[in-house]
Structure formats: structure tokens, C-alpha cells
N, C-alpha and C positions, 0 to 999 in steps of 0.2 A: 504494500500500500504506500510506503514511503516514496519509492521511485515515481509512482503515479502522481502523488501530491506534488513532488518537486517538478515534474514535467508540466503539470497543469499550471502551477504558479509561474514557472519560467515562460511558458507560452503566453499566458495572460500579460505578464509584465513586459515581455519582449514585443508583443503586438502593440502595446501602448506606446512603446518607445519608437515605433516606426511611423507614427502619425506626423504629419507636417504641421498640425495645429499645436499651439503652445500648451504645455501641460496645465491641467486645472490646479487651482490652489490646493495645497495639501490639507486633507481633512483630518489627519491623525489616524485614520483607519489603516492606510497603507503602512504607516510606521508601526502600528500594533501588529499587523499581519507579518511584516518582516521580522519583528522581534519574536513573535510566537514561532514562526517557522524556523528561525535560527536556533531558538531554544530547543525545539523538538529534534532538530538535526544534531545538535550537540549531545542530546540525550542518547541518541542512537550510536554516535561515535564513541561515547564513554561506555556503552553497553548497559545503560540504565534500563533499557527495555527488557533486559533479561531478569532484572531483580524487582522491578516495580510494575504495578498494574497500569493499564491505560488511564484509569481515573487519576492515579497518583501522578503520572507523567503530565497529564493535561493540567491538573491543579498546580503543579510546580511551575509550568510555563505561564499560566494565568497570573500567578503571583509575581513572577519575574517581570511581566509586561504590564502590570496593573497601572503604573504611572502614565502609560500611554493611552489608557481608556478614558474616553470622554463621551459626550452625547453624540459625537459624530460616528462612533462605531455602531454599525447596524445591529439591531437586536437579533440575537441568535447566531451571530458570527462565531462566537466561542463554541456553541453547540455544534455548528457545522464543522469546525476544526476538530472537535472531539470525536465526531462520528461522520467521517467523510464517505462512509459507505452509502449514505443517502445522497446519491449523486445530484439529483435535481435540486435538492435543498442546498447542498454544498455550493454548486455553481451559482445558484440564485443569490446566496449571501455574498459570495465573492464578487459578483457583478455589481451589487449595491455598494460594496466596500470600495471597489475600484472606480466607481462613478459611472458605470454604463447605464444604470437605471435610476440614479439619484443624484 
């Protein structure tokens, strides 16, 4: 699942970088997303996924990135990141975060 998540985020962020339009003002959501994904990646590198449950891994990254959360982070984004198996919900929340729908 980790490679799929990385590929999806890379694709979304890469497509946004190819636009000729100026980037939208930072909402804080993208910063939270980068922090969360970086945290989860570091957990896998350290092997934390072998010792901790998915809930514990998710909670640790939420705590690490809590300072970046404000009212601009779409409701449910943390749930989508915790359970990316619900693909439609996951992509919907990412689109709102990255500004495609909001």
C-alpha cells in the first residue's frame, strides 16, 4: 500500500507542478499532507510498522503534524490517510486538500 500512496501523491503533486498558471496561495493543507507522508515514510524506514499497529502509527504522525492543522485542512483528510483502502474517499479528500474542488 505504501508504494501506491507514494505514487499517487507524486503524480498529484507532479501534475500540479506542470501547470502554467501561478500556484494558489498555500492553504496549510499541503504542508500537513507533506508532513504526514514524510512521517509515515520515516516510520517504514525505521521498521516501526513491524512493532506498532496502524492506529499507533497514524496517531504518532497526527501528533507530529498537529501544529500544521488549521481550519483549512479538509474534514476527514486524516481518516482518508489512515484508511487509504477506500479509494474514492481517499482521492476525494486529496483533491479538496490540493485545491481541485475547493
